[in-house]
mmCIF file as Biopython writes it, N, C-alpha, C and O atoms, coordinates in Angstrom:
data_model
#
loop_
_atom_site.group_PDB
_atom_site.id
_atom_site.type_symbol
_atom_site.label_atom_id
_atom_site.label_alt_id
_atom_site.label_comp_id
_atom_site.label_asym_id
_atom_site.label_entity_id
_atom_site.label_seq_id
_atom_site.pdbx_PDB_ins_code
_atom_site.Cartn_x
_atom_site.Cartn_y
_atom_site.Cartn_z
_atom_site.occupancy
_atom_site.B_iso_or_equiv
_atom_site.auth_seq_id
_atom_site.auth_asym_id
_atom_site.pdbx_PDB_model_num
ATOM 1   N N  . MET A ? 1  ? 15.408  28.389  21.187 1.0 0.0 1  A 1 
ATOM 2   C CA . MET A ? 1  ? 15.695  27.475  22.521 1.0 0.0 1  A 1 
ATOM 3   C C  . MET A ? 1  ? 17.324  27.467  22.328 1.0 0.0 1  A 1 
ATOM 4   O O  . MET A ? 1  ? 18.024  27.768  21.362 1.0 0.0 1  A 1 
ATOM 5   N N  . ASP A ? 2  ? 17.625  27.016  23.600 1.0 0.0 2  A 1 
ATOM 6   C CA . ASP A ? 2  ? 18.484  27.315  24.212 1.0 0.0 2  A 1 
ATOM 7   C C  . ASP A ? 2  ? 19.647  26.035  23.827 1.0 0.0 2  A 1 
ATOM 8   O O  . ASP A ? 2  ? 19.829  25.167  24.681 1.0 0.0 2  A 1 
ATOM 9   N N  . TYR A ? 3  ? 20.269  25.984  22.750 1.0 0.0 3  A 1 
ATOM 10  C CA . TYR A ? 3  ? 20.778  24.372  22.308 1.0 0.0 3  A 1 
ATOM 11  C C  . TYR A ? 3  ? 21.809  24.113  23.116 1.0 0.0 3  A 1 
ATOM 12  O O  . TYR A ? 3  ? 22.047  22.989  23.560 1.0 0.0 3  A 1 
ATOM 13  N N  . GLN A ? 4  ? 22.592  25.306  23.396 1.0 0.0 4  A 1 
ATOM 14  C CA . GLN A ? 4  ? 23.641  24.944  24.255 1.0 0.0 4  A 1 
ATOM 15  C C  . GLN A ? 4  ? 23.620  24.298  25.822 1.0 0.0 4  A 1 
ATOM 16  O O  . GLN A ? 4  ? 24.510  23.633  26.352 1.0 0.0 4  A 1 
ATOM 17  N N  . GLN A ? 5  ? 22.429  24.672  26.342 1.0 0.0 5  A 1 
ATOM 18  C CA . GLN A ? 5  ? 21.797  24.110  27.597 1.0 0.0 5  A 1 
ATOM 19  C C  . GLN A ? 5  ? 21.345  22.774  27.218 1.0 0.0 5  A 1 
ATOM 20  O O  . GLN A ? 5  ? 21.789  21.960  28.027 1.0 0.0 5  A 1 
ATOM 21  N N  . TYR A ? 6  ? 20.482  22.105  26.107 1.0 0.0 6  A 1 
ATOM 22  C CA . TYR A ? 6  ? 20.303  21.068  26.121 1.0 0.0 6  A 1 
ATOM 23  C C  . TYR A ? 6  ? 21.416  20.125  25.523 1.0 0.0 6  A 1 
ATOM 24  O O  . TYR A ? 6  ? 21.314  18.900  25.604 1.0 0.0 6  A 1 
ATOM 25  N N  . GLN A ? 7  ? 22.455  20.737  24.933 1.0 0.0 7  A 1 
ATOM 26  C CA . GLN A ? 7  ? 23.580  19.995  24.543 1.0 0.0 7  A 1 
ATOM 27  C C  . GLN A ? 7  ? 24.556  19.603  25.912 1.0 0.0 7  A 1 
ATOM 28  O O  . GLN A ? 7  ? 25.127  18.524  26.067 1.0 0.0 7  A 1 
ATOM 29  N N  . ASN A ? 8  ? 24.587  20.645  26.759 1.0 0.0 8  A 1 
ATOM 30  C CA . ASN A ? 8  ? 24.926  20.477  28.183 1.0 0.0 8  A 1 
ATOM 31  C C  . ASN A ? 8  ? 24.004  19.650  29.200 1.0 0.0 8  A 1 
ATOM 32  O O  . ASN A ? 8  ? 24.526  19.458  30.298 1.0 0.0 8  A 1 
ATOM 33  N N  . THR A ? 9  ? 22.887  19.200  29.036 1.0 0.0 9  A 1 
ATOM 34  C CA . THR A ? 9  ? 22.148  18.180  29.504 1.0 0.0 9  A 1 
ATOM 35  C C  . THR A ? 9  ? 22.337  17.123  29.109 1.0 0.0 9  A 1 
ATOM 36  O O  . THR A ? 9  ? 21.830  16.206  29.754 1.0 0.0 9  A 1 
ATOM 37  N N  . GLY A ? 10 ? 23.107  16.803  27.936 1.0 0.0 10 A 1 
ATOM 38  C CA . GLY A ? 10 ? 22.961  15.146  27.255 1.0 0.0 10 A 1 
ATOM 39  C C  . GLY A ? 10 ? 21.802  14.640  27.152 1.0 0.0 10 A 1 
ATOM 40  O O  . GLY A ? 10 ? 21.350  13.542  27.474 1.0 0.0 10 A 1 
ATOM 41  N N  . ALA A ? 11 ? 21.123  16.028  26.413 1.0 0.0 11 A 1 
ATOM 42  C CA . ALA A ? 11 ? 19.773  15.451  25.884 1.0 0.0 11 A 1 
ATOM 43  C C  . ALA A ? 11 ? 19.919  14.578  25.009 1.0 0.0 11 A 1 
ATOM 44  O O  . ALA A ? 11 ? 19.121  13.641  25.014 1.0 0.0 11 A 1 
ATOM 45  N N  . GLY A ? 12 ? 20.727  14.612  24.240 1.0 0.0 12 A 1 
ATOM 46  C CA . GLY A ? 12 ? 20.530  13.558  22.772 1.0 0.0 12 A 1 
ATOM 47  C C  . GLY A ? 12 ? 20.356  14.449  21.858 1.0 0.0 12 A 1 
ATOM 48  O O  . GLY A ? 12 ? 20.781  15.597  21.992 1.0 0.0 12 A 1 
ATOM 49  N N  . ILE A ? 13 ? 19.581  13.955  20.603 1.0 0.0 13 A 1 
ATOM 50  C CA . ILE A ? 13 ? 19.255  14.820  19.423 1.0 0.0 13 A 1 
ATOM 51  C C  . ILE A ? 13 ? 18.651  15.976  19.586 1.0 0.0 13 A 1 
ATOM 52  O O  . ILE A ? 13 ? 17.667  15.930  20.324 1.0 0.0 13 A 1 
ATOM 53  N N  . ILE A ? 14 ? 18.930  17.024  19.124 1.0 0.0 14 A 1 
ATOM 54  C CA . ILE A ? 14 ? 18.464  18.475  19.396 1.0 0.0 14 A 1 
ATOM 55  C C  . ILE A ? 14 ? 17.782  18.938  18.312 1.0 0.0 14 A 1 
ATOM 56  O O  . ILE A ? 14 ? 17.140  19.984  18.407 1.0 0.0 14 A 1 
ATOM 57  N N  . GLY A ? 15 ? 17.830  18.192  17.088 1.0 0.0 15 A 1 
ATOM 58  C CA . GLY A ? 15 ? 18.051  19.044  15.874 1.0 0.0 15 A 1 
ATOM 59  C C  . GLY A ? 15 ? 16.373  18.141  15.378 1.0 0.0 15 A 1 
ATOM 60  O O  . GLY A ? 15 ? 15.917  17.143  15.936 1.0 0.0 15 A 1 
ATOM 61  N N  . SER A ? 16 ? 15.865  18.768  14.400 1.0 0.0 16 A 1 
ATOM 62  C CA . SER A ? 16 ? 14.550  18.526  13.889 1.0 0.0 16 A 1 
ATOM 63  C C  . SER A ? 16 ? 14.581  17.495  12.821 1.0 0.0 16 A 1 
ATOM 64  O O  . SER A ? 16 ? 13.621  16.859  12.385 1.0 0.0 16 A 1 
ATOM 65  N N  . GLY A ? 17 ? 15.923  17.419  12.436 1.0 0.0 17 A 1 
ATOM 66  C CA . GLY A ? 17 ? 15.847  16.045  11.055 1.0 0.0 17 A 1 
ATOM 67  C C  . GLY A ? 17 ? 15.671  14.910  11.599 1.0 0.0 17 A 1 
ATOM 68  O O  . GLY A ? 17 ? 15.725  14.110  10.665 1.0 0.0 17 A 1 
ATOM 69  N N  . ALA A ? 18 ? 15.468  14.277  12.682 1.0 0.0 18 A 1 
ATOM 70  C CA . ALA A ? 18 ? 14.886  13.132  13.320 1.0 0.0 18 A 1 
ATOM 71  C C  . ALA A ? 18 ? 13.431  12.967  13.729 1.0 0.0 18 A 1 
ATOM 72  O O  . ALA A ? 18 ? 12.863  11.938  14.094 1.0 0.0 18 A 1 
ATOM 73  N N  . ILE A ? 19 ? 12.957  14.172  13.593 1.0 0.0 19 A 1 
ATOM 74  C CA . ILE A ? 19 ? 11.414  14.503  14.201 1.0 0.0 19 A 1 
ATOM 75  C C  . ILE A ? 19 ? 10.790  14.420  12.980 1.0 0.0 19 A 1 
ATOM 76  O O  . ILE A ? 19 ? 9.842   13.635  12.955 1.0 0.0 19 A 1 
ATOM 77  N N  . GLU A ? 20 ? 11.138  15.215  11.581 1.0 0.0 20 A 1 
ATOM 78  C CA . GLU A ? 20 ? 10.631  15.103  10.656 1.0 0.0 20 A 1 
ATOM 79  C C  . GLU A ? 20 ? 10.840  13.787  9.826  1.0 0.0 20 A 1 
ATOM 80  O O  . GLU A ? 20 ? 10.028  13.398  8.988  1.0 0.0 20 A 1 
ATOM 81  N N  . ALA A ? 21 ? 12.049  13.118  10.152 1.0 0.0 21 A 1 
ATOM 82  C CA . ALA A ? 21 ? 11.922  11.867  9.861  1.0 0.0 21 A 1 
ATOM 83  C C  . ALA A ? 21 ? 11.040  10.839  10.112 1.0 0.0 21 A 1 
ATOM 84  O O  . ALA A ? 21 ? 10.577  10.061  9.277  1.0 0.0 21 A 1 
ATOM 85  N N  . ALA A ? 22 ? 10.790  10.871  11.490 1.0 0.0 22 A 1 
ATOM 86  C CA . ALA A ? 22 ? 9.832   9.787   12.164 1.0 0.0 22 A 1 
ATOM 87  C C  . ALA A ? 22 ? 8.473   10.860  11.934 1.0 0.0 22 A 1 
ATOM 88  O O  . ALA A ? 22 ? 7.535   10.302  12.502 1.0 0.0 22 A 1 
ATOM 89  N N  . ASN A ? 23 ? 8.039   12.044  11.389 1.0 0.0 23 A 1 
ATOM 90  C CA . ASN A ? 23 ? 6.547   12.442  10.993 1.0 0.0 23 A 1 
ATOM 91  C C  . ASN A ? 23 ? 6.490   11.906  9.810  1.0 0.0 23 A 1 
ATOM 92  O O  . ASN A ? 23 ? 5.416   11.373  9.532  1.0 0.0 23 A 1 
ATOM 93  N N  . ARG A ? 24 ? 7.526   11.875  8.827  1.0 0.0 24 A 1 
ATOM 94  C CA . ARG A ? 24 ? 7.370   11.051  7.454  1.0 0.0 24 A 1 
ATOM 95  C C  . ARG A ? 24 ? 6.659   9.490   7.399  1.0 0.0 24 A 1 
ATOM 96  O O  . ARG A ? 24 ? 5.742   9.010   6.732  1.0 0.0 24 A 1 
ATOM 97  N N  . GLU A ? 25 ? 7.635   8.921   8.531  1.0 0.0 25 A 1 
ATOM 98  C CA . GLU A ? 25 ? 7.488   7.815   8.459  1.0 0.0 25 A 1 
ATOM 99  C C  . GLU A ? 25 ? 5.992   7.169   9.359  1.0 0.0 25 A 1 
ATOM 100 O O  . GLU A ? 25 ? 5.228   6.232   9.127  1.0 0.0 25 A 1 
ATOM 101 N N  . VAL A ? 26 ? 6.046   7.898   10.129 1.0 0.0 26 A 1 
ATOM 102 C CA . VAL A ? 26 ? 4.526   7.376   11.169 1.0 0.0 26 A 1 
ATOM 103 C C  . VAL A ? 26 ? 3.327   7.891   10.155 1.0 0.0 26 A 1 
ATOM 104 O O  . VAL A ? 26 ? 2.517   7.223   9.514  1.0 0.0 26 A 1 
ATOM 105 N N  . VAL A ? 27 ? 3.514   9.362   10.246 1.0 0.0 27 A 1 
ATOM 106 C CA . VAL A ? 27 ? 2.025   10.136  9.846  1.0 0.0 27 A 1 
ATOM 107 C C  . VAL A ? 27 ? 1.994   10.072  8.055  1.0 0.0 27 A 1 
ATOM 108 O O  . VAL A ? 27 ? 1.117   9.456   7.451  1.0 0.0 27 A 1 
ATOM 109 N N  . GLN A ? 28 ? 2.913   10.688  7.493  1.0 0.0 28 A 1 
ATOM 110 C CA . GLN A ? 28 ? 2.652   10.978  6.202  1.0 0.0 28 A 1 
ATOM 111 C C  . GLN A ? 28 ? 2.314   9.519   5.181  1.0 0.0 28 A 1 
ATOM 112 O O  . GLN A ? 28 ? 1.453   9.466   4.302  1.0 0.0 28 A 1 
ATOM 113 N N  . LYS A ? 29 ? 3.298   8.354   5.607  1.0 0.0 29 A 1 
ATOM 114 C CA . LYS A ? 29 ? 2.869   7.467   4.360  1.0 0.0 29 A 1 
ATOM 115 C C  . LYS A ? 29 ? 1.691   6.711   4.601  1.0 0.0 29 A 1 
ATOM 116 O O  . LYS A ? 29 ? 1.321   5.823   3.833  1.0 0.0 29 A 1 
ATOM 117 N N  . ARG A ? 30 ? 1.024   7.063   5.749  1.0 0.0 30 A 1 
ATOM 118 C CA . ARG A ? 30 ? -0.204  6.338   5.949  1.0 0.0 30 A 1 
ATOM 119 C C  . ARG A ? 30 ? -1.601  7.539   5.736  1.0 0.0 30 A 1 
ATOM 120 O O  . ARG A ? 30 ? -2.675  7.318   5.178  1.0 0.0 30 A 1 
ATOM 121 N N  . MET A ? 31 ? -1.120  8.845   6.402  1.0 0.0 31 A 1 
ATOM 122 C CA . MET A ? 31 ? -2.202  9.566   6.506  1.0 0.0 31 A 1 
ATOM 123 C C  . MET A ? 31 ? -2.688  10.556  4.913  1.0 0.0 31 A 1 
ATOM 124 O O  . MET A ? 31 ? -3.721  11.212  4.775  1.0 0.0 31 A 1 
ATOM 125 N N  . LYS A ? 32 ? -1.603  10.376  3.914  1.0 0.0 32 A 1 
ATOM 126 C CA . LYS A ? 32 ? -1.631  11.277  3.090  1.0 0.0 32 A 1 
ATOM 127 C C  . LYS A ? 32 ? -1.821  10.114  1.653  1.0 0.0 32 A 1 
ATOM 128 O O  . LYS A ? 32 ? -1.520  10.486  0.518  1.0 0.0 32 A 1 
ATOM 129 N N  . LEU A ? 33 ? -2.173  9.185   1.841  1.0 0.0 33 A 1 
ATOM 130 C CA . LEU A ? 33 ? -2.772  8.224   0.678  1.0 0.0 33 A 1 
ATOM 131 C C  . LEU A ? 33 ? -3.888  8.987   -0.385 1.0 0.0 33 A 1 
ATOM 132 O O  . LEU A ? 33 ? -4.621  9.962   -0.219 1.0 0.0 33 A 1 
ATOM 133 N N  . SER A ? 34 ? -3.688  8.173   -1.431 1.0 0.0 34 A 1 
ATOM 134 C CA . SER A ? 34 ? -4.495  9.261   -2.448 1.0 0.0 34 A 1 
ATOM 135 C C  . SER A ? 34 ? -6.140  8.481   -1.874 1.0 0.0 34 A 1 
ATOM 136 O O  . SER A ? 34 ? -6.548  7.392   -1.472 1.0 0.0 34 A 1 
ATOM 137 N N  . GLY A ? 35 ? -6.673  9.893   -2.169 1.0 0.0 35 A 1 
ATOM 138 C CA . GLY A ? 35 ? -8.313  9.620   -1.894 1.0 0.0 35 A 1 
ATOM 139 C C  . GLY A ? 35 ? -8.648  10.013  -0.135 1.0 0.0 35 A 1 
ATOM 140 O O  . GLY A ? 35 ? -9.716  10.541  0.175  1.0 0.0 35 A 1 
ATOM 141 N N  . GLN A ? 36 ? -7.802  9.742   0.694  1.0 0.0 36 A 1 
ATOM 142 C CA . GLN A ? 36 ? -7.586  9.863   2.311  1.0 0.0 36 A 1 
ATOM 143 C C  . GLN A ? 36 ? -8.804  10.928  2.765  1.0 0.0 36 A 1 
ATOM 144 O O  . GLN A ? 36 ? -9.080  11.814  1.956  1.0 0.0 36 A 1 
ATOM 145 N N  . ARG A ? 37 ? -9.366  10.884  3.731  1.0 0.0 37 A 1 
ATOM 146 C CA . ARG A ? 37 ? -9.669  11.896  4.245  1.0 0.0 37 A 1 
ATOM 147 C C  . ARG A ? 37 ? -10.292 11.451  5.463  1.0 0.0 37 A 1 
ATOM 148 O O  . ARG A ? 37 ? -11.226 10.654  5.549  1.0 0.0 37 A 1 
ATOM 149 N N  . TRP A ? 38 ? -9.560  12.165  6.597  1.0 0.0 38 A 1 
ATOM 150 C CA . TRP A ? 38 ? -9.673  11.921  7.886  1.0 0.0 38 A 1 
ATOM 151 C C  . TRP A ? 38 ? -10.745 12.920  8.937  1.0 0.0 38 A 1 
ATOM 152 O O  . TRP A ? 38 ? -11.028 14.111  8.814  1.0 0.0 38 A 1 
ATOM 153 N N  . SER A ? 39 ? -11.039 12.265  9.624  1.0 0.0 39 A 1 
ATOM 154 C CA . SER A ? 39 ? -11.559 13.456  11.024 1.0 0.0 39 A 1 
ATOM 155 C C  . SER A ? 39 ? -10.729 13.408  11.564 1.0 0.0 39 A 1 
ATOM 156 O O  . SER A ? 39 ? -9.802  12.641  11.301 1.0 0.0 39 A 1 
ATOM 157 N N  . LYS A ? 40 ? -10.755 14.413  12.767 1.0 0.0 40 A 1 
ATOM 158 C CA . LYS A ? 40 ? -9.584  14.722  13.716 1.0 0.0 40 A 1 
ATOM 159 C C  . LYS A ? 40 ? -9.546  13.381  14.829 1.0 0.0 40 A 1 
ATOM 160 O O  . LYS A ? 40 ? -8.492  12.912  15.259 1.0 0.0 40 A 1 
ATOM 161 N N  . ILE A ? 41 ? -10.747 12.938  15.150 1.0 0.0 41 A 1 
ATOM 162 C CA . ILE A ? 41 ? -10.560 11.550  15.936 1.0 0.0 41 A 1 
ATOM 163 C C  . ILE A ? 41 ? -10.126 10.422  14.940 1.0 0.0 41 A 1 
ATOM 164 O O  . ILE A ? 41 ? -9.081  9.791   15.097 1.0 0.0 41 A 1 
ATOM 165 N N  . GLY A ? 42 ? -10.795 10.257  14.143 1.0 0.0 42 A 1 
ATOM 166 C CA . GLY A ? 42 ? -10.358 8.861   13.176 1.0 0.0 42 A 1 
ATOM 167 C C  . GLY A ? 42 ? -8.837  9.250   13.028 1.0 0.0 42 A 1 
ATOM 168 O O  . GLY A ? 42 ? -8.061  8.309   13.194 1.0 0.0 42 A 1 
ATOM 169 N N  . ALA A ? 43 ? -8.259  10.525  12.733 1.0 0.0 43 A 1 
ATOM 170 C CA . ALA A ? 43 ? -6.570  10.675  12.321 1.0 0.0 43 A 1 
ATOM 171 C C  . ALA A ? 43 ? -6.051  9.967   13.936 1.0 0.0 43 A 1 
ATOM 172 O O  . ALA A ? 43 ? -5.607  8.842   14.166 1.0 0.0 43 A 1 
ATOM 173 N N  . GLN A ? 44 ? -6.231  10.758  14.584 1.0 0.0 44 A 1 
ATOM 174 C CA . GLN A ? 44 ? -5.465  10.341  16.121 1.0 0.0 44 A 1 
ATOM 175 C C  . GLN A ? 44 ? -5.958  8.902   16.243 1.0 0.0 44 A 1 
ATOM 176 O O  . GLN A ? 44 ? -4.942  8.266   16.527 1.0 0.0 44 A 1 
ATOM 177 N N  . ASN A ? 45 ? -6.954  8.085   16.179 1.0 0.0 45 A 1 
ATOM 178 C CA . ASN A ? 45 ? -6.730  6.894   16.270 1.0 0.0 45 A 1 
ATOM 179 C C  . ASN A ? 45 ? -6.143  5.949   15.564 1.0 0.0 45 A 1 
ATOM 180 O O  . ASN A ? 45 ? -5.800  4.897   16.103 1.0 0.0 45 A 1 
ATOM 181 N N  . MET A ? 46 ? -5.913  6.226   14.057 1.0 0.0 46 A 1 
ATOM 182 C CA . MET A ? 46 ? -5.024  5.607   12.901 1.0 0.0 46 A 1 
ATOM 183 C C  . MET A ? 46 ? -3.860  5.931   13.441 1.0 0.0 46 A 1 
ATOM 184 O O  . MET A ? 46 ? -3.213  4.893   13.582 1.0 0.0 46 A 1 
ATOM 185 N N  . LEU A ? 47 ? -3.170  7.015   13.877 1.0 0.0 47 A 1 
ATOM 186 C CA . LEU A ? 47 ? -1.729  7.544   14.271 1.0 0.0 47 A 1 
ATOM 187 C C  . LEU A ? 47 ? -1.381  6.711   15.504 1.0 0.0 47 A 1 
ATOM 188 O O  . LEU A ? 47 ? -0.320  6.091   15.566 1.0 0.0 47 A 1 
ATOM 189 N N  . THR A ? 48 ? -2.550  6.702   16.766 1.0 0.0 48 A 1 
ATOM 190 C CA . THR A ? 48 ? -2.163  5.767   17.738 1.0 0.0 48 A 1 
ATOM 191 C C  . THR A ? 48 ? -1.677  4.315   17.579 1.0 0.0 48 A 1 
ATOM 192 O O  . THR A ? 48 ? -0.769  3.785   18.218 1.0 0.0 48 A 1 
ATOM 193 N N  . LEU A ? 49 ? -2.449  3.756   16.602 1.0 0.0 49 A 1 
ATOM 194 C CA . LEU A ? 49 ? -2.224  2.404   16.028 1.0 0.0 49 A 1 
ATOM 195 C C  . LEU A ? 49 ? -1.288  2.428   15.464 1.0 0.0 49 A 1 
ATOM 196 O O  . LEU A ? 49 ? -0.751  1.357   15.748 1.0 0.0 49 A 1 
ATOM 197 N N  . ARG A ? 50 ? -0.515  3.074   14.648 1.0 0.0 50 A 1 
ATOM 198 C CA . ARG A ? 50 ? 0.198   3.259   13.664 1.0 0.0 50 A 1 
ATOM 199 C C  . ARG A ? 50 ? 1.669   3.482   14.592 1.0 0.0 50 A 1 
ATOM 200 O O  . ARG A ? 50 ? 2.693   2.813   14.453 1.0 0.0 50 A 1 
ATOM 201 N N  . THR A ? 51 ? 1.510   4.322   15.315 1.0 0.0 51 A 1 
ATOM 202 C CA . THR A ? 51 ? 2.627   4.338   16.527 1.0 0.0 51 A 1 
ATOM 203 C C  . THR A ? 51 ? 3.223   3.017   17.150 1.0 0.0 51 A 1 
ATOM 204 O O  . THR A ? 51 ? 4.370   2.572   17.117 1.0 0.0 51 A 1 
ATOM 205 N N  . THR A ? 52 ? 1.818   2.434   17.854 1.0 0.0 52 A 1 
ATOM 206 C CA . THR A ? 52 ? 1.818   1.295   18.600 1.0 0.0 52 A 1 
ATOM 207 C C  . THR A ? 52 ? 2.478   -0.071  17.510 1.0 0.0 52 A 1 
ATOM 208 O O  . THR A ? 52 ? 3.387   -0.832  17.841 1.0 0.0 52 A 1 
ATOM 209 N N  . LYS A ? 53 ? 1.808   -0.090  16.316 1.0 0.0 53 A 1 
ATOM 210 C CA . LYS A ? 53 ? 2.536   -1.198  15.443 1.0 0.0 53 A 1 
ATOM 211 C C  . LYS A ? 53 ? 4.225   -0.673  15.426 1.0 0.0 53 A 1 
ATOM 212 O O  . LYS A ? 53 ? 5.071   -1.381  15.972 1.0 0.0 53 A 1 
ATOM 213 N N  . LEU A ? 54 ? 4.537   0.386   14.874 1.0 0.0 54 A 1 
ATOM 214 C CA . LEU A ? 54 ? 6.001   0.767   14.771 1.0 0.0 54 A 1 
ATOM 215 C C  . LEU A ? 54 ? 7.158   0.839   15.878 1.0 0.0 54 A 1 
ATOM 216 O O  . LEU A ? 54 ? 8.389   0.841   15.864 1.0 0.0 54 A 1 
ATOM 217 N N  . SER A ? 55 ? 6.331   0.885   16.668 1.0 0.0 55 A 1 
ATOM 218 C CA . SER A ? 55 ? 7.125   0.846   18.502 1.0 0.0 55 A 1 
ATOM 219 C C  . SER A ? 55 ? 7.249   -0.476  18.834 1.0 0.0 55 A 1 
ATOM 220 O O  . SER A ? 55 ? 8.107   -0.613  19.706 1.0 0.0 55 A 1 
ATOM 221 N N  . ASP A ? 56 ? 6.675   -1.641  18.450 1.0 0.0 56 A 1 
ATOM 222 C CA . ASP A ? 56 ? 6.787   -3.005  18.492 1.0 0.0 56 A 1 
ATOM 223 C C  . ASP A ? 56 ? 6.052   -3.364  19.800 1.0 0.0 56 A 1 
ATOM 224 O O  . ASP A ? 56 ? 6.593   -4.055  20.664 1.0 0.0 56 A 1 
ATOM 225 N N  . LYS A ? 57 ? 4.613   -2.799  19.936 1.0 0.0 57 A 1 
ATOM 226 C CA . LYS A ? 57 ? 3.915   -3.049  20.867 1.0 0.0 57 A 1 
ATOM 227 C C  . LYS A ? 57 ? 2.471   -3.289  20.542 1.0 0.0 57 A 1 
ATOM 228 O O  . LYS A ? 57 ? 1.502   -2.817  21.135 1.0 0.0 57 A 1 
ATOM 229 N N  . TRP A ? 58 ? 2.476   -4.226  19.341 1.0 0.0 58 A 1 
ATOM 230 C CA . TRP A ? 58 ? 1.471   -4.244  18.656 1.0 0.0 58 A 1 
ATOM 231 C C  . TRP A ? 58 ? 0.820   -5.385  19.555 1.0 0.0 58 A 1 
ATOM 232 O O  . TRP A ? 58 ? -0.407  -5.434  19.477 1.0 0.0 58 A 1 
ATOM 233 N N  . ASN A ? 59 ? 1.330   -6.159  20.256 1.0 0.0 59 A 1 
ATOM 234 C CA . ASN A ? 59 ? 0.819   -7.378  20.909 1.0 0.0 59 A 1 
ATOM 235 C C  . ASN A ? 59 ? 0.215   -7.190  22.148 1.0 0.0 59 A 1 
ATOM 236 O O  . ASN A ? 59 ? -0.558  -8.036  22.596 1.0 0.0 59 A 1 
ATOM 237 N N  . ARG A ? 60 ? 0.543   -5.965  22.868 1.0 0.0 60 A 1 
ATOM 238 C CA . ARG A ? 60 ? -0.189  -5.474  23.908 1.0 0.0 60 A 1 
ATOM 239 C C  . ARG A ? 60 ? -1.805  -5.118  23.456 1.0 0.0 60 A 1 
ATOM 240 O O  . ARG A ? 60 ? -2.751  -5.381  24.199 1.0 0.0 60 A 1 
ATOM 241 N N  . VAL A ? 61 ? -1.990  -4.345  21.843 1.0 0.0 61 A 1 
ATOM 242 C CA . VAL A ? 61 ? -3.008  -4.161  21.878 1.0 0.0 61 A 1 
ATOM 243 C C  . VAL A ? 61 ? -4.220  -5.442  21.394 1.0 0.0 61 A 1 
ATOM 244 O O  . VAL A ? 61 ? -5.423  -5.440  21.653 1.0 0.0 61 A 1 
ATOM 245 N N  . VAL A ? 62 ? -3.480  -6.416  20.670 1.0 0.0 62 A 1 
ATOM 246 C CA . VAL A ? 62 ? -3.565  -7.693  20.683 1.0 0.0 62 A 1 
ATOM 247 C C  . VAL A ? 62 ? -4.716  -8.336  21.738 1.0 0.0 62 A 1 
ATOM 248 O O  . VAL A ? 62 ? -5.899  -8.653  21.611 1.0 0.0 62 A 1 
ATOM 249 N N  . ASN A ? 63 ? -3.843  -8.356  22.730 1.0 0.0 63 A 1 
ATOM 250 C CA . ASN A ? 63 ? -3.892  -8.890  24.098 1.0 0.0 63 A 1 
ATOM 251 C C  . ASN A ? 63 ? -5.033  -8.329  25.043 1.0 0.0 63 A 1 
ATOM 252 O O  . ASN A ? 63 ? -5.774  -8.937  25.816 1.0 0.0 63 A 1 
ATOM 253 N N  . LEU A ? 64 ? -4.936  -6.831  24.709 1.0 0.0 64 A 1 
ATOM 254 C CA . LEU A ? 64 ? -6.288  -6.060  24.734 1.0 0.0 64 A 1 
ATOM 255 C C  . LEU A ? 64 ? -7.631  -6.293  24.774 1.0 0.0 64 A 1 
ATOM 256 O O  . LEU A ? 64 ? -8.469  -6.428  25.665 1.0 0.0 64 A 1 
ATOM 257 N N  . ILE A ? 65 ? -7.618  -6.308  23.242 1.0 0.0 65 A 1 
ATOM 258 C CA . ILE A ? 65 ? -8.700  -7.034  22.397 1.0 0.0 65 A 1 
ATOM 259 C C  . ILE A ? 65 ? -9.113  -8.140  22.949 1.0 0.0 65 A 1 
ATOM 260 O O  . ILE A ? 65 ? -10.108 -8.110  23.672 1.0 0.0 65 A 1 
ATOM 261 N N  . CYS A ? 66 ? -8.435  -9.305  22.714 1.0 0.0 66 A 1 
ATOM 262 C CA . CYS A ? 66 ? -8.819  -10.670 23.421 1.0 0.0 66 A 1 
ATOM 263 C C  . CYS A ? 66 ? -9.466  -10.506 24.969 1.0 0.0 66 A 1 
ATOM 264 O O  . CYS A ? 66 ? -10.524 -11.090 25.205 1.0 0.0 66 A 1 
ATOM 265 N N  . THR A ? 67 ? -8.994  -9.923  25.733 1.0 0.0 67 A 1 
ATOM 266 C CA . THR A ? 67 ? -9.180  -9.609  27.147 1.0 0.0 67 A 1 
ATOM 267 C C  . THR A ? 67 ? -10.526 -8.899  27.194 1.0 0.0 67 A 1 
ATOM 268 O O  . THR A ? 67 ? -11.327 -9.262  28.056 1.0 0.0 67 A 1 
ATOM 269 N N  . ASP A ? 68 ? -10.830 -7.991  26.413 1.0 0.0 68 A 1 
ATOM 270 C CA . ASP A ? 68 ? -11.994 -7.306  26.200 1.0 0.0 68 A 1 
ATOM 271 C C  . ASP A ? 68 ? -13.204 -8.132  25.620 1.0 0.0 68 A 1 
ATOM 272 O O  . ASP A ? 68 ? -14.361 -8.040  26.029 1.0 0.0 68 A 1 
ATOM 273 N N  . LYS A ? 69 ? -12.711 -9.049  24.487 1.0 0.0 69 A 1 
ATOM 274 C CA . LYS A ? 69 ? -13.655 -9.728  24.080 1.0 0.0 69 A 1 
ATOM 275 C C  . LYS A ? 69 ? -14.021 -11.139 25.137 1.0 0.0 69 A 1 
ATOM 276 O O  . LYS A ? 69 ? -15.162 -11.558 25.334 1.0 0.0 69 A 1 
ATOM 277 N N  . ASN A ? 70 ? -13.065 -11.581 25.589 1.0 0.0 70 A 1 
ATOM 278 C CA . ASN A ? 70 ? -13.393 -12.657 26.953 1.0 0.0 70 A 1 
ATOM 279 C C  . ASN A ? 70 ? -14.112 -12.031 27.846 1.0 0.0 70 A 1 
ATOM 280 O O  . ASN A ? 70 ? -14.760 -12.661 28.683 1.0 0.0 70 A 1 
ATOM 281 N N  . LYS A ? 71 ? -14.098 -10.749 27.794 1.0 0.0 71 A 1 
ATOM 282 C CA . LYS A ? 71 ? -14.735 -10.212 29.288 1.0 0.0 71 A 1 
ATOM 283 C C  . LYS A ? 71 ? -16.200 -10.379 28.848 1.0 0.0 71 A 1 
ATOM 284 O O  . LYS A ? 71 ? -17.070 -10.916 29.533 1.0 0.0 71 A 1 
ATOM 285 N N  . ALA A ? 72 ? -16.408 -9.724  27.317 1.0 0.0 72 A 1 
ATOM 286 C CA . ALA A ? 72 ? -17.778 -9.503  26.862 1.0 0.0 72 A 1 
ATOM 287 C C  . ALA A ? 72 ? -18.588 -10.824 26.631 1.0 0.0 72 A 1 
ATOM 288 O O  . ALA A ? 72 ? -19.800 -10.691 26.464 1.0 0.0 72 A 1 
ATOM 289 N N  . ALA A ? 73 ? -17.985 -12.248 26.597 1.0 0.0 73 A 1 
ATOM 290 C CA . ALA A ? 73 ? -18.491 -13.036 26.327 1.0 0.0 73 A 1 
ATOM 291 C C  . ALA A ? 73 ? -19.387 -13.960 27.359 1.0 0.0 73 A 1 
ATOM 292 O O  . ALA A ? 73 ? -19.998 -14.942 26.936 1.0 0.0 73 A 1 
#
């Protein structure tokens, strides 16, 4: 990786520390609980929900579910 090039473009954080911290917060805290077993699809679905919640976009999910429920009725 050409760190100097990324610094020159103002890309922001280029180290891995922030990424590792995000991985720990989003993935490991939920996915590595005692006794947990995940399929690839189940793990991806859980991570999608978790990132949505942690990025303060949970209301979008609730609204989507309510809209779909109303369409089915």
